[in-house]
C-alpha positions as CSV (number, residue, x, y, z in Angstrom):
1,M,-134.6,-173.3,-4.5
2,Y,-137.7,-172.2,-2.6
3,N,-139.4,-176.3,-2.5
4,C,-142.1,-175.1,-5.6
5,P,-142.3,-175.8,-9.2
6,R,-139.8,-174.5,-11.7
7,A,-140.7,-171.0,-13.0
8,A,-139.2,-171.6,-16.3
9,T,-137.1,-173.7,-18.8
10,V,-133.6,-172.8,-19.7
11,V,-131.8,-174.0,-22.7
12,A,-128.2,-173.9,-23.5
13,K,-127.3,-171.8,-26.8
14,T,-124.5,-172.0,-27.0
15,A,-121.7,-174.8,-25.3
16,G,-120.7,-174.6,-22.0
17,K,-119.7,-174.7,-18.8
18,L,-122.5,-174.8,-16.1
19,W,-122.0,-174.3,-11.9
20,A,-124.9,-175.8,-9.8
21,T,-125.2,-175.8,-6.1
22,D,-128.4,-177.7,-4.0
23,R,-130.8,-176.4,-1.8
24,A,-128.8,-176.4,0.8
25,T,-125.7,-175.6,-0.3
26,F,-127.8,-172.3,-1.7
27,R,-129.8,-171.0,0.7
28,G,-126.6,-171.2,3.9
29,I,-124.3,-168.8,1.1
30,I,-126.9,-166.3,1.6
31,V,-128.0,-167.1,5.6
32,Q,-123.9,-166.7,5.2
33,A,-123.5,-163.5,3.4
34,K,-126.6,-161.7,5.7
35,Q,-125.2,-162.5,8.5
36,Q,-122.2,-161.2,7.2
37,Q,-123.6,-157.8,6.0
38,A,-125.2,-157.5,9.1
39,R,-121.7,-157.6,10.8
40,R,-120.2,-154.8,8.6
41,H,-122.8,-152.9,9.6
42,D,-122.9,-153.2,12.7
43,S,-119.4,-152.5,13.3
44,F,-119.7,-149.1,10.5
45,I,-122.4,-147.9,13.0
46,E,-120.8,-148.4,16.7
47,R,-118.4,-146.0,16.1
48,K,-121.3,-143.6,15.4
49,E,-122.7,-140.6,17.7
50,L,-126.9,-141.7,16.8
51,L,-126.4,-145.2,18.4
52,D,-125.0,-144.4,21.4
53,S,-127.4,-144.2,23.1
54,M,-128.2,-148.0,21.9
55,T,-127.6,-151.3,23.4
56,Q,-125.5,-153.9,21.6
57,E,-128.6,-155.8,20.9
58,Q,-130.6,-152.5,19.9
59,R,-127.2,-151.5,17.3
60,A,-128.0,-155.0,16.0
61,K,-131.3,-155.0,15.1
62,V,-130.4,-152.0,13.1
63,A,-128.2,-153.1,11.2
64,D,-130.3,-156.1,10.4
65,A,-132.5,-153.8,9.3
66,L,-130.4,-151.7,7.2
67,V,-129.9,-151.7,3.4
68,V,-127.1,-150.4,1.5
69,E,-128.0,-148.4,-2.0
70,T,-125.6,-147.0,-4.3
71,Y,-125.5,-143.7,-6.5
72,E,-123.5,-141.9,-8.9
73,D,-122.9,-137.5,-9.0
74,G,-126.0,-135.7,-9.4
75,D,-128.9,-138.9,-8.9
76,V,-131.4,-137.6,-6.5
77,I,-131.7,-139.7,-3.2
78,I,-134.4,-137.5,-1.9
79,K,-136.8,-134.7,-3.4
80,Q,-138.0,-131.9,-1.6
81,G,-141.3,-132.0,-1.4
82,D,-141.5,-136.3,-1.7
83,E,-144.7,-137.4,0.8
84,L,-144.5,-139.6,3.3
85,T,-145.3,-143.3,2.2
86,P,-144.3,-146.6,3.9
87,S,-141.5,-146.6,1.6
88,S,-139.8,-143.2,2.7
89,K,-136.7,-144.2,3.7
90,F,-134.0,-142.7,6.2
91,Y,-130.1,-143.2,5.3
92,I,-126.6,-142.9,6.5
93,V,-123.6,-142.6,4.1
94,E,-121.1,-144.8,4.1
95,I,-119.3,-144.0,1.0
96,G,-119.0,-141.0,-0.1
97,K,-120.9,-137.9,0.3
98,V,-124.2,-136.1,-0.1
99,L,-125.2,-132.6,-0.4
100,C,-128.4,-131.2,0.6
101,Y,-130.7,-128.4,-1.7
102,I,-133.2,-127.0,-0.4
103,T,-135.9,-124.6,-2.7
104,D,-136.9,-120.7,-1.7
105,S,-140.1,-119.6,-2.7
106,N,-138.5,-118.3,-5.6
107,G,-137.1,-120.9,-7.1
108,R,-133.5,-120.4,-5.9
109,R,-132.2,-123.4,-4.8
110,I,-129.2,-123.5,-1.8
111,Q,-127.3,-125.8,-0.1
112,V,-127.8,-125.7,3.0
113,K,-125.5,-128.7,4.2
114,E,-122.9,-131.4,3.2
115,I,-123.0,-135.0,4.8
116,T,-120.2,-137.5,5.0
117,E,-119.6,-141.0,6.1
118,G,-121.2,-141.7,9.2
119,G,-123.8,-138.8,8.8
120,F,-127.4,-139.5,9.0
121,F,-130.3,-137.4,6.6
122,G,-134.1,-138.5,6.0
123,E,-134.9,-138.8,9.7
124,K,-136.5,-135.1,9.9
125,M,-139.6,-136.2,7.7
126,L,-139.9,-139.8,9.1
127,V,-140.0,-138.3,12.7
128,E,-142.1,-135.6,11.9
129,R,-144.4,-136.9,9.6
130,T,-144.3,-134.2,7.0
131,A,-142.7,-133.9,3.6
132,R,-139.3,-134.0,2.9
133,A,-137.9,-131.2,3.4
134,A,-135.2,-130.9,0.7
135,E,-133.0,-132.2,-2.3
136,C,-130.5,-134.4,-1.2
137,V,-127.8,-135.2,-4.6
138,A,-124.9,-137.3,-4.3
139,S,-121.6,-136.0,-4.5
140,G,-119.5,-138.2,-6.9
141,N,-120.4,-141.9,-5.5
142,V,-122.4,-142.8,-2.7
143,A,-123.2,-145.9,-0.4
144,V,-125.4,-144.7,1.7
145,M,-127.1,-147.7,4.4
146,A,-131.4,-146.9,4.6
147,M,-133.9,-148.0,6.9
148,K,-137.7,-148.4,5.6
149,Y,-140.0,-146.0,7.3
150,N,-141.7,-148.7,9.3
151,A,-138.0,-150.5,10.6
152,F,-137.5,-146.6,11.5
153,Q,-140.5,-146.3,14.0
154,R,-140.1,-149.7,15.7
155,L,-135.9,-149.5,15.9
156,M,-134.4,-146.2,16.3
157,G,-136.7,-144.1,19.3
158,P,-132.9,-145.0,21.5
159,A,-132.5,-142.7,19.4
160,E,-134.0,-140.1,19.6
161,E,-132.6,-137.0,21.3
162,V,-129.8,-137.0,18.7
163,L,-132.4,-137.3,16.2
164,K,-134.5,-134.4,17.3
165,K,-130.8,-132.3,17.5
166,A,-130.7,-132.8,14.6
167,I,-134.0,-132.4,13.5
168,E,-133.4,-128.9,15.6
169,E,-130.7,-127.7,13.1
170,Y,-131.7,-127.9,10.0
171,H,-134.8,-125.3,11.3
172,R,-132.0,-123.1,12.9
173,V,-130.6,-123.7,9.2
174,I,-133.7,-122.6,7.3
175,H,-134.2,-119.5,9.8
176,A,-131.1,-117.9,8.9
177,H,-131.5,-118.3,5.2
178,G,-134.5,-116.2,5.7
179,D,-138.5,-117.1,5.5
180,S,-138.6,-117.1,1.6
181,F,-138.4,-121.0,1.8
182,Q,-141.1,-123.1,0.4
183,Y,-142.7,-126.0,2.1
184,I,-144.2,-128.2,-0.3
C-alpha cells in the first residue's frame, strides 16, 4: 500500500476466502472515510457557540483536526495535575457526559462541573499553559472529539473570547469552593 517491500509473510492456517484490494482502491476508501468524518465533525461543530466566531473555512480546518476517542464509564480522560506536553488535548463531547472533579488540599474530591454533548473541556491548560486543574471522568459511554495542543494553538484563535469566558467561569467555581484547592 505504501510503495515499499512487504514487511511480513502471511500464511493461511485454515481454508477460507480472502478479500483483496489494490492500492488505489484502498487509498480511495481511506480518503473518502476521512472526508465523511470531517463532514460529520463539521456539521456537529457548526452548531456550537464555541465556534460561532469562525468562518466556514476555519471550522472545516478544526473539523479536520479532530479525532474521535471513546471512553467507558469511570475512565479518566484528564488527570488533575498533568503537565502540558505536545500530546495534551482539547476535547468536545460528542456523545455522553463527562464529570469534572477537583481534589482539595484535604484530599476531598469535589464535583465542579458536568459537561454534556457539545460542551468542551481541556482548554484551560492549553490557553494558560499550566497543569491540568481538574480530573475529567467519563460518566457512562462517552465519545469526544479531541484536538492536540499544536492544532489547538494554530486553529482556535478565533474562539479565544469564548474560551476565556469558560476559563473565567472555572476560576469562579474554584473560588466559590474556597481556597482549599491544591494546584498541582
